[in-house]
mmCIF file as gemmi writes it, N, C-alpha and C atoms, coordinates in Angstrom:
data_model
loop_
_atom_site.group_PDB
_atom_site.id
_atom_site.type_symbol
_atom_site.label_atom_id
_atom_site.label_alt_id
_atom_site.label_comp_id
_atom_site.label_asym_id
_atom_site.label_entity_id
_atom_site.label_seq_id
_atom_site.pdbx_PDB_ins_code
_atom_site.Cartn_x
_atom_site.Cartn_y
_atom_site.Cartn_z
_atom_site.occupancy
_atom_site.B_iso_or_equiv
_atom_site.pdbx_formal_charge
_atom_site.auth_seq_id
_atom_site.auth_asym_id
_atom_site.pdbx_PDB_model_num
ATOM 1 N N . MET Axp A 1 ? -44.087 41.302 46.867 1 0 ? 1 A 1
ATOM 2 C CA . MET Axp A 1 ? -43.064 41.846 45.995 1 0 ? 1 A 1
ATOM 3 C C . MET Axp A 1 ? -42.97 43.347 46.269 1 0 ? 1 A 1
ATOM 4 N N . GLY Axp A 2 ? -41.76 43.827 46.377 1 0 ? 2 A 1
ATOM 5 C CA . GLY Axp A 2 ? -41.531 45.23 46.67 1 0 ? 2 A 1
ATOM 6 C C . GLY Axp A 2 ? -41.533 46.106 45.431 1 0 ? 2 A 1
ATOM 7 N N . GLU Axp A 3 ? -41.547 47.396 45.676 1 0 ? 3 A 1
ATOM 8 C CA . GLU Axp A 3 ? -41.591 48.385 44.602 1 0 ? 3 A 1
ATOM 9 C C . GLU Axp A 3 ? -40.425 48.223 43.625 1 0 ? 3 A 1
ATOM 10 N N . ARG Axp A 4 ? -39.214 48.107 44.152 1 0 ? 4 A 1
ATOM 11 C CA . ARG Axp A 4 ? -38.033 47.993 43.295 1 0 ? 4 A 1
ATOM 12 C C . ARG Axp A 4 ? -38.083 46.718 42.46 1 0 ? 4 A 1
ATOM 13 N N . GLU Axp A 5 ? -38.54 45.624 43.045 1 0 ? 5 A 1
ATOM 14 C CA . GLU Axp A 5 ? -38.649 44.36 42.315 1 0 ? 5 A 1
ATOM 15 C C . GLU Axp A 5 ? -39.633 44.474 41.159 1 0 ? 5 A 1
ATOM 16 N N . ILE Axp A 6 ? -40.737 45.181 41.382 1 0 ? 6 A 1
ATOM 17 C CA . ILE Axp A 6 ? -41.725 45.358 40.313 1 0 ? 6 A 1
ATOM 18 C C . ILE Axp A 6 ? -41.122 46.158 39.177 1 0 ? 6 A 1
ATOM 19 N N . PHE Axp A 7 ? -40.434 47.258 39.494 1 0 ? 7 A 1
ATOM 20 C CA . PHE Axp A 7 ? -39.805 48.06 38.436 1 0 ? 7 A 1
ATOM 21 C C . PHE Axp A 7 ? -38.727 47.259 37.707 1 0 ? 7 A 1
ATOM 22 N N . ASN Axp A 8 ? -37.989 46.432 38.423 1 0 ? 8 A 1
ATOM 23 C CA . ASN Axp A 8 ? -36.987 45.585 37.771 1 0 ? 8 A 1
ATOM 24 C C . ASN Axp A 8 ? -37.647 44.608 36.806 1 0 ? 8 A 1
ATOM 25 N N . GLN Axp A 9 ? -38.765 44.007 37.215 1 0 ? 9 A 1
ATOM 26 C CA . GLN Axp A 9 ? -39.48 43.08 36.33 1 0 ? 9 A 1
ATOM 27 C C . GLN Axp A 9 ? -40.02 43.798 35.1 1 0 ? 9 A 1
ATOM 28 N N . ILE Axp A 10 ? -40.574 44.986 35.307 1 0 ? 10 A 1
ATOM 29 C CA . ILE Axp A 10 ? -41.089 45.762 34.173 1 0 ? 10 A 1
ATOM 30 C C . ILE Axp A 10 ? -39.961 46.059 33.198 1 0 ? 10 A 1
ATOM 31 N N . ASN Axp A 11 ? -38.825 46.488 33.705 1 0 ? 11 A 1
ATOM 32 C CA . ASN Axp A 11 ? -37.695 46.8 32.829 1 0 ? 11 A 1
ATOM 33 C C . ASN Axp A 11 ? -37.168 45.559 32.124 1 0 ? 11 A 1
ATOM 34 N N . ASP Axp A 12 ? -37.202 44.408 32.789 1 0 ? 12 A 1
ATOM 35 C CA . ASP Axp A 12 ? -36.801 43.154 32.143 1 0 ? 12 A 1
ATOM 36 C C . ASP Axp A 12 ? -37.741 42.813 30.989 1 0 ? 12 A 1
ATOM 37 N N . VAL Axp A 13 ? -39.042 42.964 31.213 1 0 ? 13 A 1
ATOM 38 C CA . VAL Axp A 13 ? -40.033 42.689 30.164 1 0 ? 13 A 1
ATOM 39 C C . VAL Axp A 13 ? -39.801 43.616 28.976 1 0 ? 13 A 1
ATOM 40 N N . LEU Axp A 14 ? -39.592 44.885 29.256 1 0 ? 14 A 1
ATOM 41 C CA . LEU Axp A 14 ? -39.363 45.849 28.171 1 0 ? 14 A 1
ATOM 42 C C . LEU Axp A 14 ? -38.085 45.522 27.401 1 0 ? 14 A 1
ATOM 43 N N . LYS Axp A 15 ? -37.02 45.215 28.124 1 0 ? 15 A 1
ATOM 44 C CA . LYS Axp A 15 ? -35.738 44.907 27.485 1 0 ? 15 A 1
ATOM 45 C C . LYS Axp A 15 ? -35.845 43.65 26.613 1 0 ? 15 A 1
ATOM 46 N N . GLU Axp A 16 ? -36.511 42.619 27.133 1 0 ? 16 A 1
ATOM 47 C CA . GLU Axp A 16 ? -36.674 41.367 26.385 1 0 ? 16 A 1
ATOM 48 C C . GLU Axp A 16 ? -37.471 41.56 25.096 1 0 ? 16 A 1
ATOM 49 N N . ASN Axp A 17 ? -38.276 42.614 25.046 1 0 ? 17 A 1
ATOM 50 C CA . ASN Axp A 17 ? -39.118 42.863 23.886 1 0 ? 17 A 1
ATOM 51 C C . ASN Axp A 17 ? -38.626 44.026 23.033 1 0 ? 17 A 1
ATOM 52 N N . GLY Axp A 18 ? -37.356 44.393 23.204 1 0 ? 18 A 1
ATOM 53 C CA . GLY Axp A 18 ? -36.725 45.365 22.323 1 0 ? 18 A 1
ATOM 54 C C . GLY Axp A 18 ? -36.925 46.826 22.671 1 0 ? 18 A 1
ATOM 55 N N . TYR Axp A 19 ? -37.49 47.099 23.818 1 0 ? 19 A 1
ATOM 56 C CA . TYR Axp A 19 ? -37.641 48.497 24.236 1 0 ? 19 A 1
ATOM 57 C C . TYR Axp A 19 ? -36.328 48.998 24.807 1 0 ? 19 A 1
ATOM 58 N N . GLU Axp A 20 ? -35.999 50.24 24.485 1 0 ? 20 A 1
ATOM 59 C CA . GLU Axp A 20 ? -34.83 50.87 25.085 1 0 ? 20 A 1
ATOM 60 C C . GLU Axp A 20 ? -35.25 51.767 26.243 1 0 ? 20 A 1
ATOM 61 N N . THR Axp A 21 ? -36.551 51.861 26.462 1 0 ? 21 A 1
ATOM 62 C CA . THR Axp A 21 ? -37.111 52.659 27.55 1 0 ? 21 A 1
ATOM 63 C C . THR Axp A 21 ? -36.824 51.993 28.883 1 0 ? 21 A 1
ATOM 64 N N . ARG Axp A 22 ? -36.573 52.812 29.881 1 0 ? 22 A 1
ATOM 65 C CA . ARG Axp A 22 ? -36.378 52.306 31.238 1 0 ? 22 A 1
ATOM 66 C C . ARG Axp A 22 ? -37.386 52.998 32.145 1 0 ? 22 A 1
ATOM 67 N N . ILE Axp A 23 ? -38.123 52.202 32.918 1 0 ? 23 A 1
ATOM 68 C CA . ILE Axp A 23 ? -39.117 52.718 33.849 1 0 ? 23 A 1
ATOM 69 C C . ILE Axp A 23 ? -38.447 52.852 35.218 1 0 ? 23 A 1
ATOM 70 N N . ASN Axp A 24 ? -38.359 54.09 35.709 1 0 ? 24 A 1
ATOM 71 C CA . ASN Axp A 24 ? -37.669 54.346 36.978 1 0 ? 24 A 1
ATOM 72 C C . ASN Axp A 24 ? -38.599 54.734 38.108 1 0 ? 24 A 1
ATOM 73 N N . GLY Axp A 25 ? -39.845 54.993 37.791 1 0 ? 25 A 1
ATOM 74 C CA . GLY Axp A 25 ? -40.775 55.407 38.834 1 0 ? 25 A 1
ATOM 75 C C . GLY Axp A 25 ? -42.202 55.38 38.339 1 0 ? 25 A 1
ATOM 76 N N . LEU Axp A 26 ? -43.093 55.73 39.218 1 0 ? 26 A 1
ATOM 77 C CA . LEU Axp A 26 ? -44.516 55.691 38.908 1 0 ? 26 A 1
ATOM 78 C C . LEU Axp A 26 ? -44.874 56.631 37.762 1 0 ? 26 A 1
ATOM 79 N N . MET Axp A 27 ? -44.229 57.762 37.697 1 0 ? 27 A 1
ATOM 80 C CA . MET Axp A 27 ? -44.502 58.719 36.612 1 0 ? 27 A 1
ATOM 81 C C . MET Axp A 27 ? -44.152 58.115 35.246 1 0 ? 27 A 1
ATOM 82 N N . ASP Axp A 28 ? -42.988 57.472 35.14 1 0 ? 28 A 1
ATOM 83 C CA . ASP Axp A 28 ? -42.598 56.805 33.894 1 0 ? 28 A 1
ATOM 84 C C . ASP Axp A 28 ? -43.586 55.694 33.539 1 0 ? 28 A 1
ATOM 85 N N . LEU Axp A 29 ? -43.992 54.957 34.548 1 0 ? 29 A 1
ATOM 86 C CA . LEU Axp A 29 ? -44.894 53.826 34.338 1 0 ? 29 A 1
ATOM 87 C C . LEU Axp A 29 ? -46.259 54.296 33.851 1 0 ? 29 A 1
ATOM 88 N N . THR Axp A 30 ? -46.824 55.315 34.475 1 0 ? 30 A 1
ATOM 89 C CA . THR Axp A 30 ? -48.131 55.805 34.035 1 0 ? 30 A 1
ATOM 90 C C . THR Axp A 30 ? -48.038 56.423 32.647 1 0 ? 30 A 1
ATOM 91 N N . HIS Axp A 31 ? -46.921 57.061 32.336 1 0 ? 31 A 1
ATOM 92 C CA . HIS Axp A 31 ? -46.737 57.604 30.983 1 0 ? 31 A 1
ATOM 93 C C . HIS Axp A 31 ? -46.743 56.475 29.954 1 0 ? 31 A 1
ATOM 94 N N . PHE Axp A 32 ? -46.029 55.396 30.241 1 0 ? 32 A 1
ATOM 95 C CA . PHE Axp A 32 ? -46 54.245 29.338 1 0 ? 32 A 1
ATOM 96 C C . PHE Axp A 32 ? -47.408 53.677 29.149 1 0 ? 32 A 1
ATOM 97 N N . LEU Axp A 33 ? -48.136 53.512 30.24 1 0 ? 33 A 1
ATOM 98 C CA . LEU Axp A 33 ? -49.47 52.911 30.167 1 0 ? 33 A 1
ATOM 99 C C . LEU Axp A 33 ? -50.49 53.828 29.496 1 0 ? 33 A 1
ATOM 100 N N . ASN Axp A 34 ? -50.289 55.129 29.571 1 0 ? 34 A 1
ATOM 101 C CA . ASN Axp A 34 ? -51.221 56.073 28.96 1 0 ? 34 A 1
ATOM 102 C C . ASN Axp A 34 ? -50.903 56.389 27.504 1 0 ? 34 A 1
ATOM 103 N N . ASP Axp A 35 ? -49.749 55.938 27.029 1 0 ? 35 A 1
ATOM 104 C CA . ASP Axp A 35 ? -49.344 56.197 25.651 1 0 ? 35 A 1
ATOM 105 C C . ASP Axp A 35 ? -50.101 55.248 24.721 1 0 ? 35 A 1
ATOM 106 N N . GLU Axp A 36 ? -50.916 55.8 23.827 1 0 ? 36 A 1
ATOM 107 C CA . GLU Axp A 36 ? -51.759 54.981 22.959 1 0 ? 36 A 1
ATOM 108 C C . GLU Axp A 36 ? -50.98 53.969 22.131 1 0 ? 36 A 1
ATOM 109 N N . LYS Axp A 37 ? -49.823 54.346 21.635 1 0 ? 37 A 1
ATOM 110 C CA . LYS Axp A 37 ? -49.076 53.418 20.784 1 0 ? 37 A 1
ATOM 111 C C . LYS Axp A 37 ? -48.634 52.177 21.562 1 0 ? 37 A 1
ATOM 112 N N . ASP Axp A 38 ? -48.439 52.322 22.869 1 0 ? 38 A 1
ATOM 113 C CA . ASP Axp A 38 ? -48.027 51.186 23.674 1 0 ? 38 A 1
ATOM 114 C C . ASP Axp A 38 ? -49.184 50.264 24.034 1 0 ? 38 A 1
ATOM 115 N N . SER Axp A 39 ? -50.415 50.759 23.999 1 0 ? 39 A 1
ATOM 116 C CA . SER Axp A 39 ? -51.56 49.944 24.393 1 0 ? 39 A 1
ATOM 117 C C . SER Axp A 39 ? -51.825 48.818 23.402 1 0 ? 39 A 1
ATOM 118 N N . ASP Axp A 40 ? -51.323 48.913 22.188 1 0 ? 40 A 1
ATOM 119 C CA . ASP Axp A 40 ? -51.494 47.857 21.197 1 0 ? 40 A 1
ATOM 120 C C . ASP Axp A 40 ? -50.336 46.868 21.206 1 0 ? 40 A 1
ATOM 121 N N . ASN Axp A 41 ? -49.369 47.097 22.055 1 0 ? 41 A 1
ATOM 122 C CA . ASN Axp A 41 ? -48.177 46.27 22.096 1 0 ? 41 A 1
ATOM 123 C C . ASN Axp A 41 ? -48.409 45.02 22.937 1 0 ? 41 A 1
ATOM 124 N N . SER Axp A 42 ? -47.726 43.955 22.586 1 0 ? 42 A 1
ATOM 125 C CA . SER Axp A 42 ? -47.897 42.676 23.285 1 0 ? 42 A 1
ATOM 126 C C . SER Axp A 42 ? -47.404 42.712 24.733 1 0 ? 42 A 1
ATOM 127 N N . VAL Axp A 43 ? -46.504 43.605 25.072 1 0 ? 43 A 1
ATOM 128 C CA . VAL Axp A 43 ? -45.998 43.672 26.445 1 0 ? 43 A 1
ATOM 129 C C . VAL Axp A 43 ? -46.871 44.538 27.343 1 0 ? 43 A 1
ATOM 130 N N . TYR Axp A 44 ? -47.788 45.292 26.745 1 0 ? 44 A 1
ATOM 131 C CA . TYR Axp A 44 ? -48.626 46.204 27.512 1 0 ? 44 A 1
ATOM 132 C C . TYR Axp A 44 ? -49.377 45.475 28.635 1 0 ? 44 A 1
ATOM 133 N N . ASP Axp A 45 ? -49.983 44.324 28.322 1 0 ? 45 A 1
ATOM 134 C CA . ASP Axp A 45 ? -50.769 43.592 29.32 1 0 ? 45 A 1
ATOM 135 C C . ASP Axp A 45 ? -49.911 43.155 30.504 1 0 ? 45 A 1
ATOM 136 N N . ARG Axp A 46 ? -48.711 42.691 30.224 1 0 ? 46 A 1
ATOM 137 C CA . ARG Axp A 46 ? -47.819 42.252 31.308 1 0 ? 46 A 1
ATOM 138 C C . ARG Axp A 46 ? -47.393 43.437 32.178 1 0 ? 46 A 1
ATOM 139 N N . VAL Axp A 47 ? -47.065 44.545 31.535 1 0 ? 47 A 1
ATOM 140 C CA . VAL Axp A 47 ? -46.675 45.739 32.283 1 0 ? 47 A 1
ATOM 141 C C . VAL Axp A 47 ? -47.867 46.232 33.103 1 0 ? 47 A 1
ATOM 142 N N . ARG Axp A 48 ? -49.054 46.153 32.531 1 0 ? 48 A 1
ATOM 143 C CA . ARG Axp A 48 ? -50.262 46.577 33.255 1 0 ? 48 A 1
ATOM 144 C C . ARG Axp A 48 ? -50.5 45.699 34.492 1 0 ? 48 A 1
ATOM 145 N N . GLU Axp A 49 ? -50.27 44.401 34.363 1 0 ? 49 A 1
ATOM 146 C CA . GLU Axp A 49 ? -50.401 43.492 35.514 1 0 ? 49 A 1
ATOM 147 C C . GLU Axp A 49 ? -49.443 43.887 36.633 1 0 ? 49 A 1
ATOM 148 N N . LEU Axp A 50 ? -48.215 44.196 36.262 1 0 ? 50 A 1
ATOM 149 C CA . LEU Axp A 50 ? -47.222 44.592 37.257 1 0 ? 50 A 1
ATOM 150 C C . LEU Axp A 50 ? -47.58 45.938 37.885 1 0 ? 50 A 1
ATOM 151 N N . TYR Axp A 51 ? -48.125 46.837 37.081 1 0 ? 51 A 1
ATOM 152 C CA . TYR Axp A 51 ? -48.604 48.121 37.602 1 0 ? 51 A 1
ATOM 153 C C . TYR Axp A 51 ? -49.7 47.89 38.637 1 0 ? 51 A 1
ATOM 154 N N . ASP Axp A 52 ? -50.639 47.003 38.32 1 0 ? 52 A 1
ATOM 155 C CA . ASP Axp A 52 ? -51.721 46.693 39.255 1 0 ? 52 A 1
ATOM 156 C C . ASP Axp A 52 ? -51.181 46.125 40.564 1 0 ? 52 A 1
ATOM 157 N N . GLN Axp A 53 ? -50.166 45.281 40.48 1 0 ? 53 A 1
ATOM 158 C CA . GLN Axp A 53 ? -49.532 44.745 41.694 1 0 ? 53 A 1
ATOM 159 C C . GLN Axp A 53 ? -48.895 45.865 42.506 1 0 ? 53 A 1
ATOM 160 N N . PHE Axp A 54 ? -48.273 46.79 41.816 1 0 ? 54 A 1
ATOM 161 C CA . PHE Axp A 54 ? -47.64 47.931 42.471 1 0 ? 54 A 1
ATOM 162 C C . PHE Axp A 54 ? -48.683 48.759 43.219 1 0 ? 54 A 1
ATOM 163 N N . ILE Axp A 55 ? -49.793 49.068 42.559 1 0 ? 55 A 1
ATOM 164 C CA . ILE Axp A 55 ? -50.839 49.884 43.151 1 0 ? 55 A 1
ATOM 165 C C . ILE Axp A 55 ? -51.514 49.151 44.307 1 0 ? 55 A 1
ATOM 166 N N . MET Axp A 56 ? -51.796 47.878 44.147 1 0 ? 56 A 1
ATOM 167 C CA . MET Axp A 56 ? -52.422 47.123 45.217 1 0 ? 56 A 1
ATOM 168 C C . MET Axp A 56 ? -51.496 47.029 46.429 1 0 ? 56 A 1
ATOM 169 N N . GLY Axp A 57 ? -50.206 46.907 46.175 1 0 ? 57 A 1
ATOM 170 C CA . GLY Axp A 57 ? -49.242 46.846 47.275 1 0 ? 57 A 1
ATOM 171 C C . GLY Axp A 57 ? -49.234 48.131 48.074 1 0 ? 57 A 1
ATOM 172 N N . ILE Axp A 58 ? -49.314 49.255 47.386 1 0 ? 58 A 1
ATOM 173 C CA . ILE Axp A 58 ? -49.35 50.543 48.077 1 0 ? 58 A 1
ATOM 174 C C . ILE Axp A 58 ? -50.652 50.652 48.866 1 0 ? 58 A 1
ATOM 175 N N . GLY Axp A 59 ? -51.746 50.232 48.265 1 0 ? 59 A 1
ATOM 176 C CA . GLY Axp A 59 ? -53.042 50.328 48.911 1 0 ? 59 A 1
ATOM 177 C C . GLY Axp A 59 ? -53.161 49.467 50.161 1 0 ? 59 A 1
ATOM 178 N N . MET Axp A 60 ? -52.384 48.414 50.241 1 0 ? 60 A 1
ATOM 179 C CA . MET Axp A 60 ? -52.448 47.524 51.39 1 0 ? 60 A 1
ATOM 180 C C . MET Axp A 60 ? -51.843 48.163 52.628 1 0 ? 60 A 1
ATOM 181 N N . TRP Axp A 61 ? -50.998 49.15 52.471 1 0 ? 61 A 1
ATOM 182 C CA . TRP Axp A 61 ? -50.349 49.786 53.615 1 0 ? 61 A 1
ATOM 183 C C . TRP Axp A 61 ? -51.277 50.836 54.113 1 0 ? 61 A 1
């Protein structure tokens, strides 16, 4: 899965769960994951999984 596909999936998850936030890059994504209020949210784990896929994909190159 490519970088753009991962960000699209993250944004779909957020939209489906009522977030108006849009993740456009790694900086937005790390901000979301580091925000304490988001760590208690039910979508946090799914977004974290996608983040891990993103990081592992970069590391493979």
